[in-house]
C-alpha positions as CSV (number, residue, x, y, z in Angstrom):
1,X,25.0,8.1,-15.6
2,X,28.1,8.1,-13.5
3,X,29.8,5.3,-11.5
4,X,30.2,7.4,-8.4
5,X,29.5,5.6,-5.1
6,X,26.2,6.3,-3.4
7,X,26.8,8.5,-0.3
8,X,23.4,8.9,1.3
9,X,22.3,6.7,4.2
10,X,18.6,6.1,5.0
11,X,17.2,8.2,7.8
12,X,15.6,6.6,10.7
13,X,16.1,3.3,12.6
14,X,17.8,0.4,10.8
15,X,14.7,-1.8,10.7
16,X,12.4,-3.0,8.0
17,X,8.8,-2.0,8.5
18,X,7.2,-4.5,6.1
19,X,5.8,-6.5,9.0
20,X,5.2,-5.7,12.7
21,X,8.1,-8.1,13.6
22,X,10.4,-10.2,11.5
23,X,10.9,-13.8,12.5
24,X,13.7,-14.6,12.1
25,X,15.3,-11.1,12.1
26,X,16.8,-10.4,8.7
27,X,20.6,-10.9,8.6
28,X,20.9,-7.9,6.4
29,X,18.9,-4.9,5.2
30,X,19.0,-3.2,1.8
31,X,19.0,0.5,1.1
32,X,16.0,1.3,-1.2
33,X,15.5,4.5,-3.1
34,X,11.8,5.3,-2.9
35,X,12.0,7.4,-6.1
36,X,14.5,5.2,-8.0
37,X,17.7,6.7,-9.2
38,X,17.1,5.4,-12.7
39,X,13.9,7.4,-12.8
40,X,15.7,10.6,-11.7
41,X,15.4,10.2,-8.0
42,X,17.9,11.8,-5.7
43,X,20.5,10.0,-3.6
44,X,19.4,11.6,-0.3
45,X,18.5,10.3,3.1
46,X,14.9,11.4,2.7
47,X,14.6,9.2,-0.4
48,X,16.0,6.1,1.2
49,X,14.5,3.4,3.4
50,X,15.8,0.3,5.0
51,X,14.1,-2.9,3.6
52,X,14.6,-6.6,4.3
53,X,15.7,-8.5,1.1
54,X,12.2,-10.0,0.6
55,X,10.4,-6.6,0.8
56,X,13.1,-5.0,-1.4
57,X,12.4,-7.5,-4.1
58,X,8.6,-7.1,-3.7
59,X,8.8,-3.3,-4.0
60,X,10.8,-3.6,-7.2
61,X,8.3,-6.0,-8.7
62,X,5.4,-3.7,-7.7
63,X,7.2,-0.7,-9.3
64,X,7.3,-2.7,-12.6
65,X,3.6,-3.3,-12.3
66,X,3.1,0.5,-11.9
67,X,5.2,1.0,-15.1
68,X,3.2,-1.6,-16.9
69,X,-0.2,-0.1,-15.9
70,X,0.8,3.6,-16.3
71,X,0.8,4.2,-12.5
72,X,-2.6,2.6,-11.8
73,X,-2.3,-1.1,-11.3
74,X,-5.6,-2.8,-10.7
75,X,-6.6,-4.1,-7.2
76,X,-6.2,-7.7,-8.3
77,X,-2.5,-6.9,-8.8
78,X,-2.1,-4.6,-5.7
79,X,-3.7,-7.0,-3.3
80,X,-0.7,-9.4,-3.6
81,X,1.5,-6.8,-2.0
82,X,1.5,-5.7,1.7
83,X,0.5,-2.1,2.7
84,X,4.1,-1.1,3.3
85,X,5.1,-2.1,-0.3
86,X,2.0,-0.4,-1.7
87,X,2.7,2.8,0.2
88,X,6.4,3.0,-0.7
89,X,5.8,2.5,-4.4
90,X,2.9,4.9,-4.4
91,X,5.1,7.5,-2.7
92,X,7.9,7.0,-5.2
93,X,5.6,7.0,-8.2
94,X,4.0,10.3,-7.1
95,X,7.4,11.9,-6.8
96,X,8.6,10.6,-10.1
97,X,5.4,11.5,-11.9
98,X,3.9,14.6,-10.4
99,X,0.5,15.7,-11.8
100,X,0.6,18.3,-14.5
101,X,-0.7,21.7,-13.5
102,X,-2.3,23.5,-16.4
103,X,-2.9,27.2,-16.3
């Protein structure tokens, strides 16, 4: 692992999509790697999203639940996270753990 600075910027508008509208508007947004760098994800614009601090924390907690449950957390865990968080983590997990194709 290198200590090189991250160079990619998330594509798209600089807004968090965790809710229809934030109130109050977040003072800052975080860059989030959908497929985490620590799991081999790329530092590219397509792998980055803007998230408010609350959603960013929530997504990382849900990622740990995916790890704990081998990529299939039960609904009684998933239901505590909003659709945006569930979709982001499912997308990243699918990229990090593609299905094996046996010939």
